[in-house]
C-alpha positions, 0 to 999 in steps of 0.5 A, spaced: 676 149 914 677 147 906 685 145 904 689 150 900 690 147 893 697 148 891 698 150 884 704 146 881 703 149 874 704 156 876 710 155 881 713 151 875 711 157 870 715 162 875 721 157 875 721 157 868 721 164 867 727 165 871 731 159 868 729 163 861 733 169 863 739 165 866 739 161 860 739 167 855 745 170 860 749 164 860 748 163 852 750 170 851 756 170 855 759 163 853 756 163 846 754 156 847 747 152 847 746 148 853 745 141 850 742 135 855 741 128 853 736 123 855 737 115 855 730 112 855 730 104 855 723 101 852 716 104 852 713 106 858 707 111 857 708 115 863 715 116 862 714 118 855 709 123 857 714 125 862 719 126 857 714 130 852 713 135 857 720 136 859 722 137 852 717 142 851 719 145 857 726 145 855 724 148 848 721 154 852 727 156 856 732 155 850 735 148 852 737 143 847 734 136 849 736 130 845 733 123 847 737 116 845 732 111 845 734 103 846 729 097 846 728 093 852 733 088 851 739 093 850 745 090 854 747 094 860 754 094 857 751 098 851 748 103 856 754 104 860 758 105 854 753 110 852 754 114 858 761 114 858 761 117 851 756 122 853 761 123 859 767 125 855 763 129 849 764 136 851 758 138 847 753 135 852 752 139 858 748 134 862 745 127 862 739 124 864 737 117 865 729 115 865 728 111 870 725 105 872 730 101 867 729 094 865 730 089 871 737 086 867 740 093 868 742 096 875 740 103 876 745 103 881 751 102 876 748 107 871 748 112 877 755 111 879 757 112 871 754 118 870 759 124 871 758 128 877 758 134 873 753 132 868 748 129 873 742 132 872 738 128 876 743 128 882 744 121 883 751 120 882 754 118 889 758 124 889 752 129 889 748 124 893 753 125 898 753 132 898 746 132 899 747 128 905 752 132 908 748 139 907 753 141 901 747 141 896 748 142 889 745 137 884 739 135 888 735 129 886 729 133 882 723 130 885 725 131 892 727 138 890 720 139 887 717 137 894 722 142 898 721 148 892 713 147 894 714 148 901 718 154 901 714 157 895 708 156 900 712 159 906 711 152 910 716 152 916 720 146 916 725 147 923 722 143 928 716 140 924 714 133 925 715 130 918 713 123 915 715 121 908 712 114 906 717 112 901 724 110 902 727 109 895 734 112 893 730 117 888 725 120 893 725 118 900 732 117 902 734 124 899 728 128 901 729 125 908 736 128 908 734 135 905 729 136 911 734 134 916 738 139 913 733 144 915 732 141 922 726 138 921 724 131 925 723 126 920 720 119 920 721 115 913 715 109 912 715 104 907 711 097 905 714 094 911 712 099 916 707 096 921 701 101 923 702 106 918 697 110 921 701 111 927 706 115 924 702 119 919 697 121 925 703 125 928 705 128 922 705 136 921 707 135 914 706 128 910 709 127 904 707 120 900 710 117 894 707 110 895 704 109 888 697 106 892 691 110 890 687 112 896 692 110 901 691 116 905 684 118 907 682 123 912 683 118 918 690 118 917 692 125 918 691 130 923 688 137 923 691 142 919 696 137 916 700 139 910 699 133 905 704 133 899 702 127 894 708 125 890 704 118 888 703 118 880 698 112 878 695 110 872 687 109 873 681 108 868 679 115 871 686 118 869 692 119 873 691 119 881 696 120 887 696 116 894 691 121 897 684 121 897 683 128 896 676 129 897 676 125 904 682 129 907 681 136 904 676 138 910 682 136 915 688 138 911 691 145 911 694 144 904 694 139 899 698 138 892 693 135 887 695 130 882 696 131 876 698 139 877 702 139 883 709 136 884 709 133 877 710 140 873 715 143 879 719 136 878 720 138 871 722 145 873 727 143 878 730 138 872 731 145 868 734 148 874 739 142 875 740 143 867 742 150 868 747 148 874 750 142 869 751 147 864 755 152 868 759 146 871 761 143 864 762 150 861 766 153 867 770 147 868 773 147 861 774 155 861 
C-alpha cells in the first residue's frame, strides 16, 4: 500500500473559486470592496513568501490587501496604536498580524487588541472562546485548514484517536478544540512530552507541527494512519515538514506534502475568514 498524497493546491483552488463568487455577490450588494490590512514587523523570508502568496490570492478573489511594514525595533506601543486605528477605520474590514513578532512585542497583547469582528486570524479571546465552546465563527487559519483537508478527504473524526504534536496558541490548542467539538479523542504532545512515539503509535490521525525535520518516521506511525504535516522548515534542499514522507508512505494511508499541502489551504482559509470579517463589518454598520 502506498499513501494517498493530498493535493492542497487543488483544494485551495476550489475554495478560492467559491470565495470569488461570494465576494462578487457581496460587492454588488454592498457597493464596497473588502479591504484587509496586514501588520508586518521586521524581515522574515518565510513571512515574506507567505504574504506574497496571500496577496496574490486576495487579488484573484477581489479582496484589496494592504500591508503596513514596520522595522524590527518598532515599539509595542506603536503597533497597539496602529491596531486601534485600524479597529476604528470603517474602510478596513479585516486585520491580520504577521507572526512571529519580535521578542519585545507580546503576541497576546496584539491578539487581545484586534477587534473581534475584524480578526482575520481568529486569535482574539472572544473568537477563541467561541471556538472552544463549539460556537465556531472566526477560527484560526492553520487549524481551520487542517479541518478543511480532513473534511475534503472525507475522513471521519468521531471516535478517532488523534494526536497533535504542537501545543501553541496558534495551532495546537485551537485545533484540539475543533477536533473535540467533533467528538474525536485528542492527545496533545509537545517538546516536553516524554516518549513521543508512545502517543503517535496510537494515532488514527497524526497532526504534527513541531518544526523539526524528519521528526516523524515510519516507526512512529501505525499502519493506515493519516498524517497531516503542518511543519514548515527551511533547509538547504528547500521547504520541508516534520514528516519523512519517503519513510512513512508505505505505512500511512494519507499524507499531506510539504510544500503543497496545508500551506495553500491555510491561505485559502484566511480568505474565507476575510469574507466573514467583511460581512461582520458591513452588516453591523448597515
